[in-house]
C-alpha positions as CSV (number, residue, x, y, z in Angstrom):
1,A,55.1,-69.0,90.1
2,D,52.5,-68.0,87.5
3,P,54.4,-68.4,84.3
4,Y,53.5,-67.1,80.9
5,C,55.4,-66.6,77.6
6,S,56.0,-63.6,75.4
7,L,57.3,-64.3,71.9
8,H,58.4,-62.3,68.9
9,L,60.5,-62.5,65.8
10,K,63.9,-60.9,66.3
11,T,65.5,-59.4,63.2
12,P,68.6,-57.4,62.5
13,S,66.4,-54.4,61.8
14,D,64.8,-54.5,65.3
15,M,65.9,-50.9,66.0
16,L,64.1,-49.6,63.0
17,L,60.8,-51.5,63.1
18,P,58.6,-52.2,66.1
19,R,58.1,-55.9,66.8
20,K,54.7,-57.5,67.3
21,R,54.7,-59.5,70.5
22,Y,52.4,-62.5,71.3
23,H,51.6,-63.8,74.7
24,T,50.3,-67.0,76.2
25,Y,48.0,-67.0,79.2
26,Y,49.6,-67.5,82.6
27,V,49.3,-70.8,84.4
28,E,48.7,-70.3,88.1
29,K,51.0,-71.6,90.9
30,T,53.3,-74.0,89.0
31,L,56.9,-74.4,87.9
32,D,55.8,-77.0,85.3
33,P,53.2,-75.1,83.2
34,K,51.2,-76.8,80.4
35,W,49.7,-74.4,77.9
36,Q,46.7,-75.8,76.0
37,N,45.7,-74.6,72.5
38,Q,48.3,-71.9,72.3
39,R,49.1,-71.5,68.6
40,F,50.7,-68.4,67.1
41,E,51.3,-67.5,63.5
42,L,54.1,-64.9,63.1
43,E,54.6,-62.9,59.9
44,V,58.1,-63.5,58.8
45,P,59.8,-60.8,56.6
46,P,60.3,-62.0,52.9
47,E,64.1,-61.6,53.2
48,A,64.1,-64.3,55.9
49,V,63.6,-67.0,53.2
50,T,66.8,-66.1,51.3
51,S,68.9,-64.8,54.2
52,K,68.0,-66.7,57.4
53,R,71.0,-65.4,59.3
54,G,70.2,-63.1,62.2
55,I,66.5,-63.8,62.2
56,M,65.2,-65.8,65.2
57,L,62.2,-66.5,67.3
58,R,62.7,-65.2,70.8
59,V,60.6,-66.7,73.6
60,K,60.7,-65.1,77.0
61,V,59.2,-66.7,80.1
62,Y,57.9,-64.5,82.9
63,D,56.2,-64.9,86.3
64,F,53.0,-62.9,86.2
65,A,52.5,-60.4,89.1
66,I,49.2,-58.9,89.9
67,F,51.0,-55.9,91.5
68,G,54.4,-54.7,90.4
69,T,56.6,-55.9,87.6
70,D,56.5,-59.4,86.2
71,S,59.7,-61.4,87.0
72,F,61.9,-62.7,84.2
73,L,62.4,-66.5,84.4
74,G,64.4,-67.0,81.2
75,Q,64.5,-66.9,77.5
76,C,65.4,-69.0,74.5
77,D,66.2,-68.1,70.9
78,V,65.4,-70.4,67.9
79,Q,67.4,-69.6,64.8
80,L,65.3,-69.7,61.6
81,S,68.3,-71.1,59.8
82,K,67.9,-74.3,61.8
83,L,64.3,-74.9,60.6
84,Q,63.3,-76.6,57.3
85,D,60.2,-75.7,55.4
86,E,57.0,-77.3,56.6
87,Q,58.8,-79.7,59.0
88,E,57.6,-79.6,62.6
89,H,60.5,-79.2,65.0
90,D,59.5,-80.6,68.4
91,A,62.2,-79.9,71.0
92,W,63.1,-78.7,74.5
93,F,65.1,-75.4,74.6
94,P,67.1,-74.4,77.7
95,L,66.1,-71.1,79.2
96,L,69.0,-68.6,79.3
97,Q,69.7,-65.2,80.8
98,R,69.0,-62.1,78.9
99,S,71.7,-61.0,76.5
100,A,71.9,-57.5,78.0
101,K,74.7,-57.2,80.6
102,L,72.5,-54.9,82.7
103,F,70.2,-57.7,83.8
104,R,72.6,-60.7,84.0
105,S,73.9,-60.3,87.6
106,Q,70.3,-59.9,89.0
107,E,68.8,-63.0,87.3
108,E,68.7,-66.6,88.3
109,V,67.7,-68.7,85.3
110,S,67.0,-72.4,85.1
111,G,64.7,-74.8,83.3
112,S,63.7,-75.3,79.7
113,I,60.7,-74.9,77.5
114,H,59.1,-77.3,75.1
115,L,58.2,-75.8,71.7
116,K,56.7,-77.2,68.5
117,I,57.7,-75.0,65.6
118,R,56.9,-75.2,61.9
119,W,58.1,-72.6,59.5
120,V,56.2,-72.5,56.3
121,Y,57.5,-70.2,53.6
122,T,56.2,-71.5,50.3
123,K,52.7,-70.6,49.0
124,F,51.7,-74.2,48.6
125,G,53.1,-75.1,52.0
126,L,51.2,-72.2,53.6
127,L,47.9,-73.3,51.9
128,R,48.5,-76.9,53.2
129,S,49.3,-75.6,56.7
130,K,46.1,-73.4,56.8
131,H,44.0,-76.4,55.6
132,G,45.5,-78.6,58.3
133,V,44.7,-75.9,61.0
134,A,41.1,-75.6,59.7
135,V,40.6,-79.4,59.8
136,A,42.0,-79.6,63.3
137,R,39.8,-76.8,64.5
138,R,36.7,-78.3,62.8
139,Q,37.4,-81.5,64.7
140,Q,37.7,-79.6,68.0
141,V,34.4,-77.9,67.3
142,E,32.7,-81.2,66.4
143,E,34.0,-82.8,69.6
144,F,32.8,-79.9,71.6
145,L,29.3,-80.0,70.0
146,T,29.1,-83.8,70.5
147,A,29.8,-83.3,74.2
148,Q,27.3,-80.5,74.4
149,E,24.6,-82.7,72.7
150,R,25.3,-85.5,75.2
151,Q,25.0,-83.1,78.1
152,L,21.8,-81.7,76.6
153,R,20.3,-85.2,76.1
154,T,21.1,-85.9,79.8
155,V,19.4,-82.7,80.9
156,T,16.4,-83.4,78.6
157,L,16.1,-87.0,79.9
158,Q,16.3,-85.7,83.5
159,Q,13.7,-83.1,82.7
160,K,11.4,-85.7,81.1
161,K,11.8,-88.0,84.1
162,K,11.0,-85.1,86.4
163,H,8.0,-84.1,84.3
164,Y,6.7,-87.7,84.1
165,W,7.3,-88.2,87.8
166,S,5.6,-84.9,88.7
167,C,2.6,-86.0,86.5
168,L,2.5,-89.3,88.3
169,V,2.6,-87.5,91.6
170,I,-0.3,-85.3,90.5
171,I,-2.3,-88.3,89.4
172,I,-1.7,-90.1,92.7
173,S,-2.6,-87.2,94.8
174,E,-6.0,-86.8,93.2
């Protein structure tokens, strides 16, 4: 399998408003995918803060197909009413069949998906969350640059050695 996830916010007004969908990349040839650096920020309608009922995060898992239609592997729903402001919820969610009866008889679903979810709905919490993301990304960039500097130093040292050695070769050959 080459699994990937599609996720969106599901609201009672889904029939009226189009939903923005987000996708992970697919992981080749595995039934135990590990997605790295996949972070999504979904815009939640303001009414979700006061009336959390009926609003959920839906995550669907598919098997990517180069030709034809991607195969459905399962889905999970996370009710926003279960989440508390600014607390990270780290849990495994079982994959279930689609709710539409049309698909149920054709699908075999098994497995679960590991999600880390944080719902931030206060302005101060959102600011603190954005700051945390910026600090984490800065650290990733610094680690990347440090690794690149090390690699550059290694290449530079090798080039100096080659240059020095080639000079030495020239001197000996004269």
